[in-house]
C-alpha positions in Angstrom: 18.4 -46.7 0.5 15.1 -45.0 1.5 11.5 -45.0 0.2 9.9 -41.6 0.7 6.0 -41.4 0.6 4.2 -38.0 0.7 1.9 -37.8 2.4 2.5 -40.8 4.6 -1.2 -40.8 5.6 -3.7 -40.2 2.9 -7.5 -40.6 2.4 -8.8 -43.3 0.1 -9.1 -42.2 -3.5 -6.6 -39.4 -3.0 -3.2 -39.2 -4.7 0.2 -39.7 -3.1 3.7 -39.7 -4.5 6.7 -42.1 -4.0 10.3 -41.4 -4.5 13.6 -43.2 -3.5 17.0 -42.0 -2.5 20.3 -43.9 -2.0 19.6 -46.5 -4.8 22.3 -49.0 -5.5 25.2 -47.7 -7.6 24.5 -50.1 -10.4 20.8 -49.2 -10.6 19.6 -47.4 -13.7 15.9 -47.9 -13.3 13.4 -48.3 -10.4 10.1 -50.2 -10.8 7.4 -48.8 -8.4 4.4 -51.2 -7.6 1.3 -50.5 -5.5 -1.9 -52.6 -4.9 -2.5 -53.9 -8.4 -2.0 -50.5 -10.1 0.2 -50.6 -13.2 3.9 -50.6 -12.3 5.8 -47.4 -13.0 9.4 -47.6 -14.2 11.4 -44.5 -13.7 15.1 -43.7 -14.3 17.6 -43.6 -11.4 19.9 -40.5 -11.5 22.6 -40.0 -8.9 20.9 -42.6 -6.7 17.5 -40.8 -6.8 14.3 -41.9 -8.7 10.7 -40.7 -8.8 8.4 -39.4 -7.9 5.7 -42.0 -9.0 2.1 -41.0 -8.4 -0.5 -43.5 -7.2 -4.1 -43.3 -5.9 -4.8 -44.6 -2.4 -7.2 -47.6 -2.2 -8.7 -49.6 0.6 -7.8 -48.7 4.2 -5.1 -49.2 6.8 -1.4 -49.9 6.1 -0.6 -50.4 2.4 2.7 -51.6 0.9 4.6 -49.9 -1.9 7.4 -52.0 -3.5 10.5 -50.7 -5.4 12.7 -53.0 -7.4 16.1 -51.7 -8.8 17.3 -52.9 -12.2 20.7 -52.3 -13.8 21.3 -51.4 -17.5 20.7 -55.0 -18.7 17.5 -55.4 -16.6 19.1 -57.5 -13.8 17.6 -56.9 -10.3 20.2 -55.3 -8.2 18.1 -54.5 -5.1 14.6 -54.0 -3.7 12.9 -52.3 -0.8 9.4 -51.5 0.5 7.6 -48.5 2.0 4.3 -48.1 3.8 1.4 -45.7 3.3 -1.5 -45.5 5.7 -4.9 -45.1 4.0 -7.8 -43.7 5.9 -11.4 -44.4 4.7 -13.0 -41.9 2.4 -15.2 -39.4 4.4 -19.0 -40.0 4.4 -21.1 -38.2 1.9 -24.9 -37.9 1.8 -27.8 -38.8 -0.5 -30.8 -36.6 -0.3 -33.9 -37.5 -2.4 -37.2 -35.6 -2.9 -40.3 -37.4 -4.3 -42.9 -35.3 -6.1 -46.2 -36.7 -7.4 -48.3 -34.1 -9.2 -52.1 -34.5 -9.0 -52.9 -37.3 -11.4 -49.3 -37.6 -12.5 -46.2 -39.8 -12.3 -43.8 -39.6 -9.3 -40.4 -37.9 -10.0 -37.3 -38.5 -7.8 -34.7 -35.7 -7.4 -31.5 -36.7 -5.6 -28.7 -34.3 -4.4 -25.3 -35.8 -3.6 -22.8 -34.1 -1.2 -19.2 -34.9 -0.6 -16.7 -32.8 1.4 -13.8 -34.0 -0.8 -15.5 -32.8 -4.0 -17.9 -34.3 -6.5 -15.5 -34.9 -9.4 -14.8 -38.5 -8.4 -18.5 -39.5 -7.8 -19.4 -41.4 -11.0 -21.6 -44.4 -11.3 -25.3 -45.5 -11.0 -28.1 -44.4 -8.6 -30.7 -47.2 -8.1 -34.2 -46.4 -6.9 -36.0 -49.5 -5.4 -39.8 -49.1 -5.6 -42.5 -50.9 -3.5 -42.6 -54.5 -4.9 -38.9 -54.6 -5.7 -39.0 -52.9 -9.1 -35.8 -50.8 -9.7 -35.2 -47.6 -11.7 -31.6 -46.4 -12.4 -30.1 -43.0 -13.1 -26.5 -42.2 -14.2 -24.3 -40.1 -11.9 -21.7 -37.9 -13.6 -19.3 -35.9 -11.3 -21.8 -36.2 -8.5 -24.8 -34.8 -10.4 -27.9 -36.8 -11.3 -30.9 -35.4 -13.2 -34.4 -35.7 -11.8 -35.7 -39.2 -12.7 -39.2 -40.3 -13.5 -40.1 -43.5 -11.5 -42.7 -44.6 -14.0 -45.5 -45.0 -11.5 -47.7 -42.8 -9.3 -46.7 -43.6 -5.7 -49.1 -42.9 -2.9 -48.3 -41.1 0.4 -46.6 -43.4 2.9 -45.0 -45.7 0.4 -41.2 -46.0 0.5 -38.4 -45.9 -2.0 -34.8 -47.2 -1.4 -31.9 -45.1 -2.9 -28.4 -46.5 -3.3 -25.2 -45.6 -5.2 -22.9 -48.0 -7.1 -19.5 -46.6 -8.2 -18.5 -47.0 -11.9 -16.0 -49.7 -12.6 -12.4 -48.5 -12.2 -13.5 -45.3 -10.4 -12.7 -44.3 -6.8 -15.3 -42.1 -5.1 -13.8 -39.6 -2.7 -16.8 -40.2 -0.3 -18.7 -43.2 0.9 -22.4 -42.9 0.2 -24.7 -45.1 2.5 -28.1 -46.2 1.1 -31.2 -44.3 2.3 -35.0 -44.9 2.4 -37.4 -42.1 1.4 -41.1 -42.0 2.4 -43.6 -40.6 -0.2 -45.0 -37.4 1.4 -48.7 -36.7 1.5 -50.3 -34.5 -1.2 -50.2 -30.9 0.0 -52.1 -27.8 -0.9 -50.4 -24.6 -1.9 -49.5 -22.1 0.7 -49.7 -18.3 0.1 -48.3 -15.8 2.5 -48.8 -12.0 2.3 -45.6 -10.2 3.3 -45.6 -7.2 5.7 -46.0 -3.9 3.9 -42.7 -1.9 3.9 -43.0 1.8 4.5 -45.9 4.0 5.5 -49.3 3.5 3.9 -51.0 6.8 3.0 -54.6 7.5 1.9 -54.9 7.9 -1.9 -51.3 6.7 -2.6 -50.6 3.3 -4.3 -49.1 0.8 -1.9 -47.1 -2.2 -3.1 -48.2 -5.6 -1.7 -46.4 -8.9 -2.0 -47.3 -12.5 -1.6 -45.2 -15.7 -1.8 -46.7 -19.0 -3.1 -45.1 -22.3 -2.2 -45.8 -26.0 -2.9 -43.9 -28.5 -0.7 -41.6 -25.7 0.2 -40.8 -24.9 -3.4 -41.9 -21.7 -5.2 -44.8 -21.9 -7.6 -44.4 -19.9 -10.7 -47.3 -18.8 -13.0 -49.9 -18.9 -10.2 -52.7 -16.3 -10.3 -52.8 -14.2 -7.0 -55.7 -11.8 -6.2 -55.1 -9.2 -3.5 -58.2 -7.9 -1.6 -58.7 -5.2 1.0 -58.0 -2.0 -1.0 -60.4 0.2 -3.0 -60.4 -2.6 -5.7 -59.0 -6.1 -6.0 -55.8 -6.6 -8.0 -54.7 -9.8 -9.7 -51.1 -10.6 -10.6 -49.0 -13.7 -11.5 -46.1 -15.2 -9.6 -42.6 -15.1 -11.0 -40.0 -17.9 -11.0 -39.4 -17.4 -7.3 -43.2 -17.8 -6.5 -43.5 -14.0 -5.8 -46.4 -11.9 -6.8 -46.3 -8.1 -6.4 -49.4 -5.9 -6.8 -50.5 -2.4 -5.8 -53.5 -1.5 -3.6 -54.9 2.0 -2.9 -56.8 2.8 0.3 -59.4 5.6 0.4 -59.8 6.0 4.1 -57.5 6.4 7.0 -57.4 3.7 9.8 -56.8 -0.1 9.7 -57.3 -2.3 6.7 -57.1 -6.1 6.2 -55.3 -7.5 3.1 -55.6 -11.1 1.9 -54.3 -13.0 -1.2 -56.2 -15.8 -3.0 -54.2 -18.1 -5.2 -55.0 -20.5 -8.1 -52.0 -22.4 -9.4 -51.6 -23.6 -13.0 -53.0 -27.1 -13.9 -50.6 -30.1 -13.3 -48.9 -28.7 -10.3 -47.8 -30.9 -7.4 -50.2 -29.1 -5.0 -53.9 -28.4 -4.8 -54.0 -24.7 -5.2 -57.5 -23.6 -6.4 -59.0 -20.9 -4.1 -56.3 -21.1 -1.4 -56.5 -18.0 0.8 -53.7 -16.5 2.8 -53.9 -15.5 6.4 -54.9 -11.8 6.6 -52.5 -9.0 7.5 -53.6 -5.8 9.1 -52.1 -2.5 8.0 -52.5 1.0 9.3 -53.5 3.6 6.6 -52.4 7.1 7.5 -54.0 10.4 6.6 -52.3 12.4 3.8 -49.4 14.2 5.6 -48.2 17.8 5.3 -44.9 18.7 3.7 -42.0 19.0 6.0 -39.5 21.9 5.6 -36.2 21.9 7.5 -33.8 24.8 7.8 -30.1 24.0 7.8 -27.6 25.8 10.0 -26.1 28.9 8.5 -22.4 29.7 8.4 -20.7 32.8 9.9 -22.9 35.9 9.5 -21.7 39.5 9.4 -23.6 42.7 9.4 -24.3 44.0 5.8 -22.9 40.9 4.1 -25.3 38.4 2.3 -25.7 35.1 4.1 -26.7 31.9 2.4 -29.7 30.1 4.0 -30.8 26.6 2.9 -34.0 24.6 3.4 -35.0 21.0 2.5 -38.6 20.2 1.6 -39.8 16.6 2.0 -43.0 14.7 1.5 -43.2 11.2 3.1 -39.4 11.4 3.3 -39.0 12.1 -0.4 -37.7 15.5 -1.8 -40.3 17.9 -3.2 -39.1 19.6 -6.4 -40.5 22.9 -7.7 -41.8 24.0 -4.2 -41.9 27.8 -3.5 -39.9 28.6 -0.3 -39.9 32.0 1.4 -37.1 32.8 3.9 -37.9 35.4 6.6 -35.8 37.1 9.3 -33.4 39.2 7.3 -33.8 42.8 6.0 -36.3 41.6 3.4 -37.9 38.2 2.7 -36.4 36.1 -0.2 -38.4 33.5 -2.2 -36.7 30.7 -4.2 -37.8 27.3 -5.7 -36.6 23.8 -4.6 -34.4 21.8 -7.0 -34.8 18.1 -7.9 -33.3 17.2 -4.5 -35.9 19.3 -2.7 -33.3 21.9 -1.7 -33.9 25.7 -1.8 -31.0 28.2 -1.2 -31.5 31.9 -0.7 -29.6 34.9 0.6 -30.6 37.1 3.5 -28.8 40.3 4.7 -28.9 41.5 8.3 -28.4 45.2 9.2 -27.7 44.9 13.0 -25.4 42.7 15.0 -26.8 40.3 17.6 -29.2 37.3 17.2 -31.7 36.9 14.4 -34.5 34.3 13.9 -35.0 32.8 10.4 -37.9 30.7 9.2 -38.9 29.1 5.9 -42.5 28.9 4.6 -43.3 26.4 1.8 -46.0 26.0 -0.8 -45.7 22.9 -3.0 -47.0 22.6 -6.5 -50.5 21.4 -7.1 -51.0 17.6 -7.4 -48.3 16.7 -4.9 -48.7 13.8 -2.5 -48.7 16.1 0.6 -50.6 19.1 1.8 -48.0 21.8 1.5 -49.7 25.3 1.5 -48.2 27.6 4.1 -46.2 25.0 5.9 -43.6 26.8 8.2 -40.3 25.4 9.4 -39.0 25.3 12.9 -37.1 28.6 13.4 -33.3 28.7 13.6 -31.3 31.4 15.5 -28.4 33.1 13.8 -25.7 35.1 15.5 -24.9 38.2 13.4 -21.4 39.5 14.0 -20.1 43.1 13.6 -18.2 43.9 10.5 -14.6 43.0 11.1 -11.5 45.1 10.4 -9.1 44.4 7.6 -5.9 42.6 8.5 -2.6 43.8 7.1 0.6 41.8 7.7 4.1 43.0 6.7 6.1 40.1 5.4 9.7 39.4 6.5 12.3 41.2 4.2 14.2 38.8 2.0 17.9 39.3 1.5 20.3 41.8 3.1 19.3 45.4 3.7 22.1 47.9 2.9 22.4 51.6 3.7 21.4 53.7 0.7 20.1 50.8 -1.4 16.4 50.4 -2.2 14.8 47.5 -0.2 11.6 45.7 -1.4 8.9 45.5 1.3 5.7 43.4 1.0 2.4 43.4 2.9 -0.7 41.1 2.5 -4.2 42.6 3.1 -7.1 40.2 3.9 -10.7 40.6 4.9 -12.4 37.6 6.6 -9.4 35.5 5.4 -9.9 36.6 1.7 -7.5 38.8 -0.2 -8.5 42.5 -0.6 -7.6 43.9 -4.1 -7.2 47.6 -4.9 -6.4 48.6 -1.3 -3.9 51.5 -0.7 -1.0 50.5 1.6 1.6 53.0 2.9 4.9 51.6 4.1 6.8 53.7 6.8 10.1 53.4 8.5 12.5 54.3 5.7 13.8 57.7 4.5 10.3 58.5 3.1 6.9 56.7 3.2 6.0 54.7 0.1 2.4 53.9 -1.0 1.4 50.9 -3.2 -1.8 49.2 -4.2 -2.7 45.5 -3.5 -3.1 43.2 -6.5 -5.7 40.5 -6.9 -4.0 38.4 -4.3 -4.1 41.2 -1.7 -0.4 41.8 -2.0 1.2 45.2 -2.1 4.9 45.7 -2.9 6.9 48.9 -2.2 10.5 50.0 -1.9 12.1 51.7 1.2 15.6 53.2 1.5 17.5 53.5 4.8 20.2 56.1 5.4 21.8 54.7 8.6 23.0 51.3 9.6 21.4 49.5 12.6 17.8 48.4 13.3 14.7 49.9 11.6 11.0 49.4 12.2 8.6 49.0 9.3 4.8 49.3 9.4 2.1 49.3 6.8 -1.2 51.3 7.0 -4.1 50.2 4.8 -7.2 51.9 3.4 -9.4 49.5 1.4 -11.7 50.6 -1.5 -15.3 51.5 -0.8 -17.7 48.6 -0.5 -15.2 46.2 1.1 -16.8 43.8 3.5 -14.5 44.9 6.3 -13.7 48.2 8.1 -10.4 49.0 6.5 -9.7 52.8 7.0 -6.3 53.5 8.7 -5.7 49.9 9.8 -2.0 49.5 10.9 0.0 46.3 10.7 2.1 44.9 13.5 5.7 46.4 13.1 8.6 44.3 11.9 12.2 45.0 12.8 14.9 44.8 10.2 18.7 45.1 10.4 20.3 47.7 8.1 23.9 46.8 7.2 26.7 49.3 6.2 27.4 49.8 2.5 30.0 47.1 1.5 33.2 47.6 -0.5 33.6 46.6 -4.1 35.4 43.4 -4.7 38.2 43.3 -7.4 39.8 40.0 -8.3 42.8 39.6 -10.7 42.3 36.6 -12.9 45.1 34.1 -13.5 47.2 34.9 -16.6 46.7 32.6 -19.6 49.8 31.4 -21.5 53.5 32.1 -20.9 54.8 35.5 -19.8 57.9 36.5 -21.7 60.3 39.3 -20.9 59.7 42.3 -23.1 56.5 40.9 -24.6 53.0 42.5 -23.7 51.0 40.2 -21.4 47.2 40.5 -21.2 45.9 40.9 -17.6 42.2 40.8 -16.5 40.3 41.8 -13.3 36.6 41.3 -12.3 34.9 44.0 -10.3 31.6 43.1 -8.4 29.4 44.8 -5.9 27.2 42.6 -3.8 27.9 39.8 -6.2 26.8 41.9 -9.2 29.2 43.2 -11.9 30.2 46.9 -11.8 30.3 48.6 -15.2 32.4 51.7 -16.0 34.8 51.3 -13.0 38.4 52.5 -13.4 40.9 49.7 -12.8 44.7 50.3 -12.6 47.0 47.3 -13.0 50.5 47.5 -11.4 53.5 45.2 -11.3 54.8 45.6 -14.9 57.2 48.1 -16.4 54.5 50.7 -16.1 51.0 50.9 -14.6 48.0 50.5 -17.0 44.5 51.9 -16.4 41.4 50.5 -18.1 37.6 50.6 -17.6 35.3 47.6 -16.8 32.7 46.5 -19.4 29.0 45.6 -18.7 30.2 42.3 -17.2 32.5 44.1 -14.7 35.6 42.9 -16.6 38.7 45.1 -17.2 41.4 43.9 -19.5 44.9 45.6 -19.8 48.4 44.8 -21.0 51.6 44.8 -18.9 55.2 44.3 -20.0 57.8 42.8 -17.8 61.5 43.8 -18.2 63.1 41.1 -16.1 62.7 37.3 -15.7 61.5 35.7 -12.5 58.5 36.2 -10.2 56.4 39.3 -10.5 53.4 40.5 -8.5 50.3 42.0 -10.2 47.6 44.0 -8.3 44.5 45.9 -9.5 43.1 49.0 -7.8 39.5 50.0 -8.6 37.5 53.2 -8.3 33.8 52.8 -9.3 31.6 55.5 -10.8 29.5 57.7 -8.5 26.2 56.2 -7.4 27.5 52.7 -7.2 25.8 50.7 -4.4 29.2 49.8 -2.8 32.1 51.9 -1.4 34.6 51.5 -4.3 37.3 54.2 -4.1 40.9 52.8 -3.9 39.9 49.2 -3.3 42.9 46.9 -4.0 42.8 43.3 -5.1 44.6 40.4 -3.6 48.0 40.3 -5.4 48.6 37.7 -8.1 52.1 36.2 -8.5 53.2 35.3 -12.0 56.5 33.8 -13.4 58.2 35.8 -16.2 60.3 33.8 -18.6 63.5 35.1 -20.3 63.4 36.1 -23.9 63.5 33.4 -26.6 65.5 33.5 -29.9 63.3 34.5 -32.8 62.7 32.1 -35.7 61.4 32.7 -39.2 59.4 30.2 -41.2 58.7 30.5 -45.0 55.5 29.1 -46.3 55.3 27.0 -49.6 54.5 29.3 -52.6 53.6 28.9 -56.3 53.9 31.1 -59.3 51.3 31.7 -62.1 51.3 33.5 -65.5 50.0 37.1 -65.2 47.5 37.5 -68.1 46.1 39.1 -70.1 48.5 42.1 -69.6 51.8 41.1 -68.0 52.5 44.3 -66.3 54.9 44.8 -64.7 55.9 41.1 -64.7 54.9 38.1 -66.7 54.9 35.9 -63.6 53.6 36.5 -60.0 53.8 34.7 -56.7 52.6 35.3 -53.1 55.5 34.8 -50.6 54.8 34.6 -46.9 57.1 34.3 -43.8 56.1 34.0 -40.1 58.2 35.4 -37.2 58.1 33.5 -33.8 57.6 34.8 -31.2 55.2 37.1 -33.0 56.3 40.7 -33.3 54.8 43.4 -35.4 56.8 45.9 -37.5 59.8 43.7 -38.5 61.0 44.1 -42.1 61.4 40.9 -44.0 63.3 40.8 -47.4 62.4 38.0 -49.9 65.0 36.6 -52.4 64.5 34.3 -55.5 67.6 32.9 -57.3 69.7 35.1 -55.0 68.0 38.3 -56.2 65.8 40.4 -53.9 62.2 40.6 -55.1 60.8 42.9 -52.4 60.2 43.5 -48.7 57.1 43.2 -46.3 56.5 44.2 -42.7 55.1 41.7 -40.1 51.7 42.2 -38.6 50.6 41.7 -35.0 50.7 37.9 -35.6 54.3 38.1 -36.9 53.3 37.4 -40.5 54.9 39.3 -43.5 53.2 38.8 -46.9 54.7 39.9 -50.3 52.9 39.7 -53.8 56.1 39.5 -55.9 56.6 39.8 -59.7 59.1 37.2 -61.0 61.2 37.0 -64.2 61.6 34.0 -66.5 64.9 33.2 -64.8 63.4 33.4 -61.3 60.5 30.9 -62.0 63.1 28.3 -62.8 64.2 28.4 -59.1 62.6 25.7 -56.8 62.6 27.8 -53.6 62.8 31.3 -52.2 64.5 32.8 -49.1 63.1 35.2 -46.4 65.6 37.3 -44.3 64.9 39.6 -41.3 66.9 41.3 -38.5 65.4 41.0 -35.0 67.1 42.5 -32.0 70.4 42.8 -33.9 70.2 39.1 -34.9 69.6 38.0 -38.5 67.2 35.1 -39.1 66.2 33.5 -42.4 64.1 30.7 -43.8 63.6 28.9 -47.1 60.3 28.0 -48.7 59.4 25.9 -51.8 58.5 27.6 -55.1 56.6 25.7 -57.8 54.2 26.3 -60.6 50.5 26.7 -59.6 47.9 24.4 -61.1 46.4 25.7 -63.2 49.3 28.1 -63.8 47.1 30.8 -65.3 
């Protein structure tokens, strides 16, 4: 048996759990007991019980007892475990006493506990001079400010102690404290340093903070002095007052703040004056105009130039900026971000100096008329040449076949549209025009196999930013292959091949993987050669007849029409071996038939029936004679599918028969078949 306690060491007022293993076999329940807490009875399952949860109390080694009971409540065992309880950590009581002028003292206490405030519940007792006590309720470590009912004087003391609520267990120990009533203070007002430059004629924000006993004073009246006129404002909840002073002359100025707090405050605040601060007032500045670096500049091409206009570090909108240094000055207006962008053109290569002169709109905070930027130097480059690049040729290049060639024309890295590109290196030059992407596509034909060199010469349209007349690409070398042969493949024969019966044979003719239409294909291997022509898909289908059974070899020989991309005369396929089966005995099958009355004019017979017989294997042109009641009623000849059909007229005697007979002679042998004959429904 074993008692397991987790954690084994725990701070006072913190939970721990107890479980047991290896309980007696007869035990069905375990009763857990700890330091006066209600006992917890838990079931024992497979020798294990728990966990039971307890709250640590006291300090030092504590005993947890477990008693085992059987199903009728008899004690069948007991054991103990030990948990070590450490004292709760120390917390703090912090009390502030505030006595407003002519008012009652209020105590504000803040409780801290590193283990959390949720367990701090009870009563806070304030012991006043003379032994009088005032209490306040503590809920989850929070106590509201409490009136002590008297006006305490500076130097008197107040004792503060905490008593935990009955049944509670505070997570921290709170030692009593003694608080001394502080002396009555006056307000303090501090003018904050001014942020940013102070300029003549421009409003400047000024800020003061008003405190009483280190706490902010809201609703106090603060008057700022030192500018062209005093300004009075009221403090907010943080004790902060913000006003605005304007200074009419440049130099140094002294700013002070005088405060009067609202009646009933804890401090004496009437006419309290801050320490002065000294600020430097600057003269109204000029605008500042900055030229930004320009990008690559080329003779004759417009170049973007940009300037930023600022006043006191802020952008100036609507200012007129004139850029100088190009072929002609350009004047533009700044946007809301103080940015002006113009375009200058330079006629000669070399270095050029660009400046920007600004005049801001009337009423601005700065003096801006005729303010000139620092110059920037721009390097003007000569007009570059076009660049033409012949792309690698895709796919094989074959003698006598047109080959697609492509070139890309760019100027300063951008595509040139409408340029004339002449490709050379084939049988004859080819000229094409570039599209919007600067791409020109032409077609060259090569008459001899081997290597060939292709170049492209470009002339761009007038007005192009680059010099493009007669610019030649770097050459590319391509390999020209000999014209290939056609390829003819005999397809496998579908179905059985029978001696003496026509067999369909098929061949596929291709050139460079593409079908060849109109090619003449001769099939050999049967009783006689057969010549057919390929269709648009390059397929030729003929019919061979084999006179003997056994293995037979079929080949196809092709001659393509003139102008085909491949050499095709007399090209022979790989042979195909097929197995020819011996002839089969023919059979005849008669289909079921019905007769009907031939109205309204029974000519030539009163009754008619459609008689049908099928010859297998199918053979066309075989005569079939049909008999009813032993009498011939007519003959019919089989079609290509081996079917013979007769529309017969029947007599009254013949419709009484229940069947009919079909007879044919095939290859000297007579075959016959019988089919049913019945009335049709309806019979008319």
